[in-house]
C-alpha positions as CSV (number, residue, x, y, z in Angstrom):
1,M,-0.2,-0.2,0.1
2,E,1.1,3.0,-0.8
3,D,1.7,6.3,1.5
4,I,-0.1,9.2,1.2
5,Y,0.9,11.0,3.6
6,E,3.3,11.0,6.3
7,W,3.1,12.7,9.2
8,K,4.3,12.6,13.4
9,G,2.7,13.4,16.5
10,L,-0.9,15.3,17.3
11,N,-0.3,18.1,15.2
12,G,0.6,16.0,12.4
13,Q,-2.7,14.2,12.5
14,L,-4.8,17.1,12.9
15,V,-2.8,18.5,10.0
16,T,-3.5,15.7,7.9
17,F,-7.5,15.2,8.6
18,K,-7.9,19.0,8.4
19,K,-6.1,18.7,4.3
20,E,-8.2,15.2,3.7
21,V,-11.2,16.2,4.3
22,G,-11.3,19.5,2.6
23,N,-14.1,21.1,1.4
24,A,-16.6,19.1,3.4
25,E,-19.2,21.1,4.9
26,K,-20.4,18.5,7.3
27,I,-18.4,15.4,8.7
28,T,-20.0,12.5,10.8
29,F,-18.3,9.6,12.7
30,I,-19.1,7.2,14.1
31,G,-17.7,4.6,16.9
32,S,-18.4,2.9,20.3
33,P,-18.9,5.6,23.1
34,S,-16.4,6.2,25.6
35,V,-13.8,5.2,23.2
36,C,-14.2,7.2,19.9
37,T,-16.2,10.0,21.4
38,P,-12.8,11.8,22.8
39,F,-11.0,11.4,19.1
40,A,-13.9,12.8,17.5
41,E,-14.1,15.4,19.8
42,F,-10.2,16.0,18.8
43,L,-10.5,15.6,15.6
44,S,-13.7,17.9,14.6
45,Y,-11.7,20.7,16.8
46,V,-9.3,21.1,14.1
47,V,-12.5,21.4,11.6
48,R,-14.7,23.2,14.2
49,D,-16.1,25.7,11.3
50,K,-17.8,22.5,9.9
51,E,-21.1,20.6,10.7
52,T,-19.6,17.8,12.7
53,H,-22.3,15.0,14.1
54,F,-21.0,11.6,16.4
55,I,-23.6,8.2,15.9
56,P,-22.8,5.9,18.8
57,L,-22.2,2.2,17.5
58,L,-24.8,2.5,14.5
59,D,-27.0,3.7,16.3
60,I,-28.5,6.9,14.0
61,D,-31.3,8.0,16.5
62,D,-28.8,8.6,19.3
63,C,-27.0,11.0,16.4
64,H,-25.4,14.4,18.4
65,E,-24.2,17.2,16.7
66,F,-21.0,19.2,17.8
67,E,-20.7,22.2,19.4
68,S,-17.6,24.8,19.8
69,R,-17.1,25.8,23.6
70,P,-14.7,27.9,24.4
71,Y,-13.0,25.1,26.8
72,A,-13.7,22.1,24.1
73,M,-15.6,20.7,21.5
74,V,-18.8,19.0,23.1
75,L,-21.6,16.8,22.0
76,N,-25.4,18.7,22.3
77,D,-27.7,17.0,24.4
78,K,-30.6,17.5,21.5
79,V,-30.2,14.5,18.9
80,S,-29.7,15.8,15.7
81,D,-30.1,14.5,12.1
82,P,-26.8,14.0,9.8
83,L,-28.9,13.7,6.9
84,Q,-30.5,16.7,6.6
85,L,-28.7,17.9,4.1
86,P,-28.7,21.4,2.4
87,R,-27.9,20.1,-1.1
88,P,-27.9,16.7,-3.0
89,I,-25.2,14.4,-1.8
90,E,-23.5,11.2,-4.0
91,V,-24.0,8.1,-1.9
92,V,-21.2,5.3,-1.5
93,D,-21.5,2.3,-1.2
94,C,-18.9,1.1,1.9
95,E,-18.6,-2.1,3.7
96,L,-17.0,0.1,6.5
97,F,-19.4,0.7,8.3
98,S,-20.2,-3.4,8.9
99,Q,-18.6,-3.2,12.6
100,P,-18.7,-0.1,14.6
101,T,-15.0,1.3,14.3
102,C,-13.4,4.5,15.6
């Protein structure tokens, strides 16, 4: 497999993630609660100008949007709808969602 980016440390991870999401307007993280949530909070900070959501496990009915606070990115108490989009999107068939992962 060919390396696309080479980065070191947390800052390198953040810079690479920000480059990779590029012009996306909305980012949705899916993962295990308590394990993946802190990583999603960490990554959502670098793209705090975008709409970001977290879906615990694969329970889309329990999705919450991140909110930027002066001290951190936090999940709103209100359930959000990550599928409500302002414009049409391209749907990609992906087997990655068969198992909950970070």
